[in-house]
N, C-alpha and C positions, 0 to 999 in steps of 0.2 A: 694617819694624818697628825700633824703637830697639834698637841692638845695643851690647853691652859686650864688650870683649876681656879675657880673664884668662889670665895666664901665671904658673905656679908655678916653672917651671924653664926654663933656656936651654941648649940642646945645645952641645957643643964646637965644632960647625961652623956655628953661627948666632949672631946678635946680637939684642938686644931690638928694634932698629930693623927687622930682617928679620921678626921675629914680628909687629910692628905693621903692617908693609907687607902681610904675608900676610892679616892680619885685615881690613884695608881692602879688599884685592882680593876677599876672600870676600864682604864686605858689598856691594860693587859688583856682583859676579856674581849675587847672589841678592836684589838690590834692598832691602837693609837699610840703615838709617842708622847709621853708626858714630858713637858719642857719646863714650865714654870707654874708656880702657885702664888696667887695674890690673896691676902687675907686682910680684912678690915680690922682695925684695932677697936672700933666702936660700931655699934649698930645704927647710930644716928648720923645724919649727914653733917658735913660733906664726906664723901667717900674717896679719900686719897689713893687707896689701893686700886680702885676702879679706874681713876684717872691715869695712874702709872701703867695699868694694863693696856688701856687704849693707846697711850704713847708708845709702849713697847711694840704693839702690833703694827701701828702705822709706821713706826720707824724701821721695822724689819722688812716691810714690803712683802711679807709672806702671808699665806692663808692659814688660819688657825681654827681649831674647834674649841670653843669655850664651854667647859663643863661645870654646871652648878648642881647642887643636890636637888633643888626645886626652885620654883619661880619666886619664892619669898626672898631669895638672895639677889633678885634683880629689882625689886620694888615692893612697896607696901600696898599698891592697888593696881588694877588692870592697866590704867593709863601709864603709870611709871614703868611697869614691866615692858609694855610695848615700846616705850621710848628707849629703854635700855637695849632691847633686842635690835631695834632699828639702828641705833648708834653703833652697836657691835657689828651688825651686818655691813654698815658703812665703812667699818675698818677691816673689811674682807674676812670676817669671822662668821662661823656658823655656831649657833647656840643650841645646847641640848641639856636636858635634865637627866641626872643619873637615876632618877625614879623610873624603874622598869615599867610600871603601869602607865605612866604619863610622861614619856620622854620629851614630847613637843612642848616648848615653853609656853605657847599660847594655850594649848589644851590644859596644861598644868595650872596656869594662872586662872583660867575659867573655873577649874575645879576647886582650887585653894582660895581664891580671892573673889569669887563671884558673888558672895553674899555680903552685903554691906552691914556694918555695925553688929555682926554676929560672929562670935569666935568660931574657929573651925571645929573645936570639940563639941560645942553646943549645936552647931549646924549638923555635924555628923550624927549626934544623938537624935535630933529632930528627923533627919532623913531616914535613919534606921527605923524609927517608930512608924513613919509614914510608909516605908517600904513594906513593913509587916502588914499594914492595913491593905496595901495594894495587892500583895500576894493573896490575901484572903478575899480579894475582889470587892472590898468595901470602898465606896466612893469618898473622895475628899473634896470639899469645896462645892461650888455651884454645879449642879448636874447639867449635862448637855441638853439643849432644846430637844424635847421629845421624851425626856425622862424626868423622874423625880427620885429623891433619895428615900428608899424604904426604911422602915423602922430598924432593920438589921444592917443598914448602911449599904445595901446592894441596890443598884439602880433598878427602878421599875418603870415600865412604859406608861407615859401619859397619853392616852388614846388620841385626843384631839390634836395635840402637837405632833404625834407620830404620823398622823395622816398627812400633815403638811410636809414632813420630812420625806415621806414616800413620794409625794407629788413632786417635790423638788428634784429628787433623783430620777423620777420618770421623765420629767421635762428635759433634764440634762442628758440622759443616756438614750432615751427612745425618741424624743422629739427634737433632739440636737439643738436646743435653745442655749444661748449664752447666759452668763450670770445676770446681765442687765435686763435681758428679756424675761428671765424667770422672776426677777424682782418686780418688774412691771406687772407680770401676770398675777403675782400674789397681792400686790398693792391694789391693783384695779379690782381684784376679787374681794377686797375688804378684809383680807386676812392680816392679822396683826402679829407682831413679834411678842415674845413673852412679856415684855414691858409695855406693850400696847403701842409700839412705834411702827415705823415703816421699814420694810425690808430693804437691804442694800447689798452691794456686791460682796463686801467683806464678810458679813454674817453668813451669806449663802456659801461662800468659798470655804469657810470653816466647817460648815455642815457637810459639804461634799468631800472633805478630806478626813473627817474624824472617824477612826476605826471603831469608836464606841457603838456606831450604828449597826455593826455586824456582831456585837456582843463581846468585843475585845476591849479590855480596860488597859490603858497605857499611862504609866506615870514613873518618873525617875529612871527611864530606860527599861523598865520592866513591861512586858506584854503578857497580860493574863487573858487567854482566849476563853470564850464561853463563860465569862464571869457573870453575865446577865443576859436577858433575853434580847435578841437582835430585832431591829426594826426593818432593815432591808436585807435582801439576800446577798450572800458573799459574791456571787457573780455580778450582781448589779453594782456593788461597791468597787469591784475590780475594774469594771467597765468605766466607771466614773474616773478612777485614777488614771486609766489609760488616756482618757480624753483630756484630763488636766495636764498630763505630761506632754501630750501632742500639742496642745494649744500654747503651753509655756514655751516650747521650742520655737514656735512661730512668732512670739512676741518679743521684741527687742527690749532691753533694759531702758527705763526712762532716764532722761538726762537729769543730773543732780543740780543744775544751776537754778538758784532760787529766783522768785519773781518779786518785783518791787512792791506790788499792791496786794500781796498775800495778806489776808485777814482784814482788809479795809474795803473790799469791793463786794457788793451784794446785788443779787438778782432783783430787778424791779418787779418781776412777775410773781415769784414764790417767796422772796425774802431770804433765801438761803445764800450762803457765801458762794462767790465764784472762785474757781480754781485755775491755776496756771497749768497749761498743757504744752508739751513739746512734741512735735511730730516731725519725723525725718522722711525726706523723699529722695529717692535715688533714681537716676535715669542714665541711659546710655547715649553718648554723643555719636556723631556720624563717624568720627575717627576711631570708634571702638572703646574709648576711655569712658569710665563711669564718673559721674558727678553726683554729689549729694549735698543736701541743704537742710538745715533745721528751721522749722517754723514754730513760733511761740504764740500761744493764744491764751485768752482768759475765756472760760465758759462756765455756765451754771453747774455746780457739782450735784444738784438734784437730778439733773439729766444723766450725769455720769454714773452716780452711785445708787439712785433710787428709781431711775427710769420714769421720772415724772418731770413736768415742766418742759422747757426747750433749752437748746444749747446757748442761745443768745451770744454767739461767738464774736469776740473782738480780737483783732491782732494786738499782741502785747504792746508793740511800739505805739500803735495808734491810741489805745486806751490810756497808756501811761502819759502820752503827750497831752491828751484831752484832760485828764484829771489834774495834771500839773498846772495847765493853763487855768482851769477852774479855781484851783487853790490860789494861784497868783492873783487872779481877778478879785477873789473874795477879800483880799487884803488891801485893795485900792481904796485910798481915802479913809482907811480905818486905822485906829490906833491898835497896833499889834502887840503891845506889851500886855501880857495876860494879868488878870487879877489873881489874888492869892488863891481863890477857889479854882480858877481855871488852871493855874500852875499845878495845884495838887492833883487835879483830874488828869492833866496831860502827863505828869510824872508817873502817875499810876498806869497809864496806857503804855508808857515806855518800859516800865518795870515788867508789866505783863508780857510784852513782846520779848524782852530779854530772857525772861524765865521760859517762855515757850520755845525760843530759839535754843536755849541750853538743853531743854528736854529733848528736842529734835536731834541736836548734835550728839547727845549721849546715846540715844537709840541708834543713830546711824553708825556711830563708832562701835557699839557693842555688836550690832548686826554684822558689820564687816569683819570684826575680830572673830566672830564665830565662823564666818565663811573661810577666813584664812586658816583657822584651826582645823577646819574640816577638809582643807585642801582644795577649796573651791575658789580661792582668790590668792593673790600674792601679798606678801607682807608689805611691799611698797605701796599697795593700795591704801594702807592705813595712814600714810603721811598726811594726806589732805584732810582726813577726818580728825586727826590729832590737832592740826592747825585750827580747824573750825571749833573744836571742843575747847581749846585754850582761849580763843577769842571770845566764844560765847560765855565761858565761865567768867572771864574778866568783865564783860559787859553786864552780866547778871549781878556781880558783886559791886561794881561801881558803874551804873548805867551812864553812858556818855550822852547826857542830855544836851540837845541843841540849845542855842541861845533863846532867851525868852522872846526876843523880837523875831517873829517868823519871817518878816521881810528881809531882815539882815541875813538870816540863815539861808534863805532862798538865793541870795546873791552869790553864795558860796557853793551852790548846788553841784556844779561841775567838779568841785574839788572833794566832795564827799564820797565815801565808798557806799556800797549798797546798804550795809547795816545802818549807817548814819542817816541815809535817806529814808529808810523805813522808820527809824526812830523819830525823825522830824515829822513825817506824815502822821504817825501815831500820836504824837504829842498835840497836834493842832487840828486833826481831822477825826470825826467820829466814824464816818463811812462815806463811800460813794455808792449811790444806787444806780445800777446800770440796766438800761433797756436795750432794745435792738439798735436804736438810733439816738438814744438820749443818755445823758449822764448827769446826775444830780448830786451836789455836794451837801453833806450834813456835817456841820461843825460841832 
């Protein structure tokens, strides 16, 4: 394959000539044809050599292999590396690192750039120390539910919590109960979590997947079997993993389209937030063709995650129309220019939403990047997440606050995108309290 070498930085103990020689040796070893080398004169942007390389590839209408020593030559952080790789792939190039241990640029970036504000050398020293502790079977951080850290650092069974763990496994593997039903069983039985809270789906899922309960300590890719006393039998744990995999295959991935009222609608019965849910239905027509349709709802998340309360389901379109009408009616005959105090409070709501949106965008981006690096997704899947990340970061830095006059802002409702609509509601509305047939507005 036609290969191009690209170097953005030169280490203190190497020269450009040495980098070029390493590139040629790599091509010779893997039977690639070395064609060009592009070297940046400076490590700081802009990067003219990179731009020349892109122009060279697009102008030639050929496919190339771009070889870099490691991901640091493509960007200073995960986001910039991903953008560089996607741009190069758009120019019909494949990108690879000459690092034999981590040739995939995404895997390389996750390894080299995954720790924020910590130098790689310091990070490696920290990881090395923690690996030694892991090999010795000594726990680090908060122990799993059912255990406590012993004086020697080895996990020790906490008897009362261990009984709850065994019960959860028994209900899952022998009684064939789902996670929500198990949560309901524990909550109705008065059993509390370690923090005294209610059980939910996420907490139970983590317990049913954690190999710590068969005595295996896992950290930094290391697995140390029999490092501590097991709570459940190995065959029980394996049975649970088989059920998890089987049920995962039968559940389709949730739609990623956000909901307008996320964070501002609350259940009238239990006071918890309501969550947006997308359900897809597929049916077969008389002519043999299949149709499918997505249905969007809001429902109480206590029912979904804690198996308490009721669903109180509302179609998304109906609830959004009802809440918007309530908001509009509340402004009738009122002066909508906010006071200084109201402006400060509403601005704080918008900032909170912007920061929450940014945190969600960063988690989604990183989760997808890890899937791509593991071969479970395509690099093109990252494009949408990069766009959302860029937009969310911009909003968090400079929140696009709607005008102080809510009535004037509502007149432009149809021209606003989803994020601006959410910001407008957050600025002027504290919450909507939703029952089966009622919706109450709290300003």
